[in-house]
N, C-alpha and C positions, 0 to 999 in steps of 0.2 A: 504494499500499500503506499502512497505518496506521505509526504509529511503532515496531510492533512489529516486530524484526529476525527474520525467520527463516532459520536456518542452511540454504545450499543443500544441503549433506551429507545432513540429516534428508530433504529432498523428493528427493533422488536415490536413498537407500538404499529409501524407500517405493515409489519409482516402480518401481525395480529388482526388487522384491519382485512387484508387479502384473504388472509386465513378463513375469517368470520365469513367471509363473501363467497370465495370460492375453494373452501376446505376440501371439499370432496371431489375434486376436479383432478387433482394433483397428487403425485406418489411423494414420498418424504425425500427422495433424490431430488425431483424437481422442485421442491420446495427449497432445497438447498441452493440450487442454482437460482431462483426467484431471489433469495436473500442475498446472494453475491450480487445480482443486478441491482438491487436497491440500494446496497452499500456502494456500487460503483458510481450509480447516478447522484447519491448524496456527495460524494466527493466531488465529481464534476460540477455540480451546482457550486459546491462551496468554493471550487479554483475559481470558477466563473465571477462570483461575486466579490471575491477577491482583489480581481483585477481592475473593477470600479473604484478611481480614486474620488473621494467625496471630501470636502471641506466642511467646516462647521456650520458654514451658512447656506449649504445647499439645500434646496427644497425639492418636493416632486414636483414633476412637470403638471401644471394644471389641466384640466380636461377641455378643450376647446370644443363647443358646442353653437353653432350658430343660430342665431333667432331664424325662426323659418314662420314667422306668423302663429295665430291660434291654432293649435292642434285640432 
């Protein structure tokens, strides 16, 4: 695994949700593959978020919705 540490509780929580929905459809070996996929996704997302540099005064972009008259 990369230098990014992923909390096992996050993985367990996501896996428990998936097992609740799809528990009967996969074998234990397949669930092990799903667990590894969840771990890889969390690492990728964490790495992507770390590449964005934010300052203390950065705010979210406002959502622009042009006025189109009465609905």
